[in-house]
C-alpha positions, 0 to 999 in steps of 0.5 A: 500500499505504501508503494501505491501511496508513493507512486500517487504522491509521485504523480501528484507532485508531477501535475503540480510541477506541470501546473507551475510550469504553466504559472511561470510563463508570463509573456502575455501572447502565452496566456492560452498555453499557461491555461492548457498546462494548468488544465492539463495538470488538473486533468492529469491528477483527475485520470490518477485519481480515478485510475485508483478509484476504479482499479480497486486500489482503493480497497487497500484501505477499504474507505476511499474517503479515508485514502491517506497519502505519504503526508497523511492528507486525504485525496479528497483534500488534495483535490480540492486544494489543487483545484483552489489554488490553480483556480485563485492563480488563473483569477489572479492572473486575469486581475492582474492582466485587467489591471495592466490593461486599465492602468495602459488605458489611463496611460494614453488617456492622460487620466487616473483614478483615486479613492479617499478614505474620508475617516483618515483622509488616506489616498489611494491612487491607480498606477498611471497617477505618476504618468499624470503627475510626474515621477514620484508624485503620488500624494497620500493625503487630499491635504498633499494633493490641495498644494499641487492646485492653482491658488486661484482655483483652490476656492472653486475646487473647495466649494465643489467639494463641500458640494459633493459631500453634501450630494451635489454632482462634482464635475470641474476643470482646474489647474495643477502644478506639474513639473514646475508648470500648471496644466489644466485638469478635469475631475469627476468625483462621487461621495459613498455613504453609510447606511446612516447616510454618512459620507464615508469614502469618495472616489474619482478621476482626473484627467489631463485636458491641457491640449484639448483646452488650447484647442477649444480656446483657439477655436473660440478666438477663430470664432470671435475674429470671424464674427468681428470681421463679418460685423466690420464687412457688413458696417463697411458695405453700409458705409460705402453705400452711404458715402456715394450720395453723401460725397455729392451732397458735400460737393455741392456744399463746398462748391457753392459756398465758394462761389458765395465767398468769391462773390461777396469778396468781389463786392468788397464785404470782406468783413461781412458777417455772411462771409464768416457764416459762409466760412463756417459752412465750408469748415463744416463741409470740409469736416464732413468730408473728412469723416466720409474719407474716414468711413471709407478707409474704415470700410476699404472702399476708399480709392488709393494710388499705392506705390513702393514706400520706405516705412522709415521715410513715412515716420521720419516725415511725420516727426515734426508733426508728431512732436506738435501733436503729443504733450511735452510730458510724453516722450517720443522714441523712433527706433528704425531698422537699418535695413527695412524691406519697401512696402506697397501702400498709398502713402496719405493713408500710411501717414493717417494710421501713424497719426491715428495710433500715435494720436490714441497712444497720447490720449492713453497717458494724460500724466505723461509717459513714453511712446515709441514707434518702432520698424523693422522686418519681421517673418510671420510663421504658420503658428502665428497665422493659425491664431489669426486668420487674416494674417498671411505667412512670409515676410513683413514690415512691422510698424509698432506703436507702443505706450506706457499708458493705462492699458485696455480692458479686456471688454474694450479690447474686442471692440476697439476697431468698431466704428464710432465706439469710443471711451473718450468723453463726448466731443473728444473723439469720433470713434474712427480713428482705430477703425480706419487704421484697421480698415487701411491696413487691411486694404493694403493686405496687412494685419493689425493686432493689439497687445495690452495689460492694465497699467502697463501699456498698449502696443499696436502692431501693424504687419505689412507685406514686404516687397521686393525691390527699393522703394520709390520716392514719394511721388505726391507733389504740389498740384499745378496752378490752375490756369484758364482753359480753352478746351472742350469737355463732356461731362456726365453727372446723374446728380443734378446739383453737382451737375450744374455746380461743376458746369459753372466751375469749368465755364468760369474757368474758360472751359467749353462744357456739354453736360448730360445726366447719363451715359447714354445722353452723354453718348448722344450728344457726343454723336451729334457734336461735330468736333471732338472732345478733349477730355470726358469728365464722368461720375463712376456710379450712375444708373443704367450705365456706369462711368467705365461702361460710358468711357470705353464706348466713347473712346471707341467712338473717339480713340485717345480721349482722355478721361477723369473719372470723379466719384466717393465711392467706386464700387470697384468699377475703376479699382480692384478692392480700392486700387485704381486700375493702371492709367485710370485718371481719378478726383475723389469726391468731395473736391474743390473748384481749385482742386477740380481745376488742377486736376483737368489742367493736369490730365489735358497737359498730360495727354497733350505731351503724350500725344503723337507729333 
């Protein structure tokens, strides 16, 4: 019997060895092989046990239940122990495998889970916590954890925690200090209570949402920029439409005022109160004309004649004027790069941008300070353009205007480019300065940005696309003196008052004028006129036939006929995005008699010089 028992024990030990070999296989891909070996050990043991039972060896003792091996252990006890041990090992392996998969999933998701014993304030973390908070960072108590929370976020976190203990939902975003920098976390907490509804434990998850937060912030910025762009575009379209009719009215007011003043002066009434009143009318009309030009500049509908410019020359040419504009308690610094690329823009408009930004900066420093104007070459990269949708990648020339004033609050900063928005007292500003600068920069293909901190100052940055080549000299010259003319002019103007005024201004200067209220009637006059015309003056925006269409038909009827377009709003009829087409002669409304005669004189002389001899 002892021999049989020894054999049985040997087979049992062999089965255990087979099972242990299975337990020693730790590679994840060999999990099925482990299961097979373990189950194989159990099956082998079962076969040995069954062989003993059915071969009658159990009769050696007479009672299977009391069959004992060399160690004094009955076979049923061996069976039960073996089954329990192997089953426990399999379950433990499954649990460890699930925990490893959970840790991996939390690591990938940048999150960790925790459980807090409210009785002793002990925290227990998942293994992914060090990946989230950094190596060695495993807070043992909630008090330790709170030391990592951003000071500004602790009150909010504490309030949410108190609410969770009272049964309120807890889901909060806040900042944690990780590796000497603050990152955004999203935490969800659930509190467990005893049967008496007393909180005993809390558990939750903590997830790093820094990247998603950055993406959401960037998306919000882009949406705000899009809304702002659409709003400014809508206002610009309205401004452009109003400007056309308003400029006609202003031209008539200015022209007739000049006639009245001239007539009174000829009568020797130079000191007459009527002349003073007419001068006030003229000055008011000129102010209204300047306001209209600002509206057109803001809406990017102002007609411009851009050329290659050196921004340093523009700023230098304004230095004396700027010094007079700002108070004596403001220090003006001009910092110009030794080498600067040229820009393609209108000189008058760039001067207006500089003046508007400087005046705005000076107004922000009523008690004095420092104002800096800087020009230099910069390169805008894809990262910057991704955050500023109206900017372009590539080389630019930067105009930076900085002040040491009070700064601009965030709620005001979002509206500073809105037309007629101003924080100045009533009567101290129109609210069009920055809106005009914004429109001019956009029309030049550039980008304007503002950076401001309360009590530290404000910086406006204007980025204009850099141009290859050398800047040309400023082509603006004094207008030639108006001389008495002897040319025959065809005038097309749909506004009755303006047509009558321009006709009188030209005829009193010696020109012969044939006027028409539309393009079609102008063509009829031209066909019925025996002699050729010396000049065609036409409004740009007219019903049925615009100025360009009239000029094309007139030059087909009379090749080489010079054309002078007059308008306050071209609607891109003779320009592309406000930039005059090559070779187009233009006079902007509203204009004075002197400006009209000077422009007519210039066009006629240029055509006479270009004519073949």
